[in-house]
N, C-alpha and C positions, 0 to 999 in steps of 0.2 A: 386542531391549530396548539390552544395554552398547551395539554397536555402534552406536544411532544416538545413546547419548547420549555416546558422544567423538566420535564428527561432527561435532555438533548442537556440540560446547563447544568444537572445533577451528573450524568454519565460524563460528561469533559469535565468538571470537576473532580469527580474518585481517580481519572483517565491522567489526570497530570498532577494530581495533590496528596488523594489517597495511596494510590499506590509508591510512590516513593517514600513517605511519611514510613508505611511498612517495612518499607527496604532498609529506611534508617533504623526500625526501632527495633531489626532482630541483631544490631551490633550493638547492643547494651553493653555496658562496663568498658564501650571504646570510649574513644576521644571525643566527643561531642560533633566536632566541626575538623572535617576533614577539608584540605587545599582542591582545589581542583585538576585538571588533567596537566601535566606540563605542556609550555604552547607545541613542542614537539610533536605529545602523544596525541596532543586533539586533534593537532593537524592531520594529521596520518590517521587517525579513526575517523574523523570527518572527509578524507578523501580516499576513505575507503567506505563508508557508507554511502557516499554518492554514486558508489559498482554497483548495482545491481547483483554480480556474480564475482565480490569481493571476495576472499579467501578472510568471514570471519562468521561467526556463529553472531545474530544481533533478530531481535525478538519487536517490531514495531507492531502497536496498536496503534490503529491508525482511525481517527472516525472524519469521517464526510458527512455534515449538514448540510440543506437546499430548502430552500423556503419560495413556496412564488410557482407551485410545478403545475401547468396545466390551467385549463379554465378552471378550475374549482377551486385554486391557489392553494393547493398539498404542499406541505412538508417531511420530508422523508431525513431518516436519518441512518447512515448505514459504519459499522462498526467496524472495520476492517484486523483481526487477526493477524501475520503472517511470515510467521517465520522463520529465516535464512539460514540453512545451516551447509557448511560446505564441507565434502566427506573426501582427503588425498589418496586418488588410486596411485600414482606412482609420485616421481620430481620429476614429470613433467603434464601433469595430467590431472585435473580436478575436477566432482562435480559437487554443484552446485544444488540444494535442492532448496526449490520456495514454494509454499503453500497459503497461500489466502481463503479465509474464513471467517464469510463476512456474516454478522449478524443485523438485521434490521427494524427497522419498526419507519410507518407510513402514515399518516395521515390523508385523507381525502386523495387520494392518489388515484385508484380504481373508479370512483365513483365520487360525488358528496356523502357526506357524514360515514365514509368507511375507511377502513382502519385494517392494518396487517402485519404482525409486529415476530419472527422468528428467527432461523436459521436459513439463510441461500447457498444456492449451489457452490460446493468448493471446489478453486484452480488451485490444479500442481502441477511444477514446472521442475524437468531438472536440465542441468545446463552441464555441458561435456564442455570445459573451457579450458586451453594450458594455465600451466598456473605462471608464468612468465609472460608480463606484456611486452612487444615490441614495438619500439618510438613511443611508447604509453598507448597504446592502443591494446584492449582487449574485449577477446570476444568468445563466446557462445552460444550452441545447440544441442539442442535436446527435443524431448517428445513434454506435449502437454494436456493433462486429465481434463476434464469437466466431469465432476461425479455430480450427483443430483440427488444433495441433502439436505435440498429444500426444504422447510417444514407449512410452506403454506402453497396451494395451487400458483396464488399469483408473484410468490417470491423466487421462483423458478423458471428451467425445465424441462424437467421429467422427462431429461434425458439428458444418459451417458456418451460421452461425448472426447476423441482424439482428435491431434497434430501436431504436428512442427511451430519450434517455438523458436526463435533465435536472438540473440541483444548484441551490439556492438558500439563500443566507446573507443574516445581519445582523453587522458589525462596527460596534461602540462601547466604551470606554474596554477594551479590554484584553477584551474580550470577542469571542469567535465561533463562532458556533450555527446548523446549517441541516443540510441534508440533500441527500446523494446519493441518485438513483435511476437506475435501468435496468431496460426488461424487451426479452429477448431472442427471439426465435423462429429455430430453423432452418430452413433451408434449402433445404439440400443436404447430400449426406454418405452412407456410410453404408450403406447398407439394411437391413445390421444389426441398427446402433442403433432403440436407443430415440429419439422425435426431442424436442428441445426446448423448450418451453415456460417461465423460469425469470423472479424476480421478484430485482433485487441492490435490497438501500437499505440507506444511513451514514447514518445521523443522525447529529451528533459536534457537541460540546459541546467547546472549547479555552477556559484563561484562561490570555492571558503578563503578565508582569511585562516592565518595563521596561530587565530585563537582558537578555531575549529568553527566560529559564526561563518553563515553561508547566507546566501541568499538564490532564489533559484526559479527558474521555468518550468511547462512540466505539463505536455501534452496525453489526455485523454481519450482516444478513440476509438469506438466504436462501428463494425460497420455489419447490420446483419442484413446477409444477402438476399435468406431469405423474405424478409419482410421489405428489404430494400431501404431499410430504415440506417437512419445516421444519430450517434452519438457524440459530440463533441464537447471537451471540458477543459480549461487552460486554468491550472492551478500557480499562485506564486510563495511561495515557501518561505519564510526565514527561520532560521537555525541555530541552535547551538549546543555546546557540548558540557559537563560540568558531571558530578557525583555526588550522592546520596550516601554516607558514608564511604563503604568503597564499593558499590555500583557506579557502574561508565553509563550515562545516558544522554541521549539526546531530544531535547525538548524541539519544537517544531511545528510554527502555524500561520497561516496566511488564508488568503482571499482564495472560492472560482467563480471562474467566468464563465458558466454554460453558454456556448455558442449551436450550436444544435442538441433536440432531443424531441422524442413524443413519447409524452407531452416535454415542454421545454420548461426549467427554472429559472426563474427571475436571478436569483442569489446562492451563493454558497461558499461555507467554509473550512476549511481540515484543521485537526489540531492529532498531533500526532507526539506519542512516546514512546520511544525505542530503548530496550534494553539490551548492553554491549557485552559484550565474553571474547575478551581479546583473547586470543590462545598464549 
């Protein structure tokens, strides 16, 4: 427990401070102080970042930590590296690719005095989406893939999976609200591991001020149809946009409230740094 708290603290500090310092150091010989993005630019970037399938290249580093998990009061830290890259097909259609690469460290989750650390399974999605929204409504559909990259049996499914994914949202007057869903079934993998039939739903609500600052409410719902288990968490992130050198970034932090899960955690929090690359 103490080891994870220390590693979590160092990991978060590195994410929120060391990376921006590194990026700033690359601008040696240039003015030390760079003005933050103009209000209009920050507001537009915040609006796009609130849209999971916006035509904007972004590279989020999302750190999630949970405490008091199960009867052994375990602790888990998950760093998600999740780049979003849009590809323009033509004037009317885009493909937006989203990849989630989780790096997990946990203690006393699978049993007393146990620990696991390593890569979990990767989830990759591709959304076919209209390049223009209609009345503020944006949508996208496509395939989602579960790739068995876990380096520890306890950190992954051992199965290759595929299924549909979709997202729909509306943006107006600083508000963004909608939902992202996917359903994945296993199609190959280790015969010693359980089959996968899993639904993931992420309803989200965000309000952004003209400065680019924002507050949100994000749900994460995972339903395992094979085991009939559900895991639900509510996150309340606070975010803002600034610059380090010429690199535009978004910083976000907020508490997480586990609603259900096996095993269930007592409390959690999220810290996120997003590198933004406007076209």
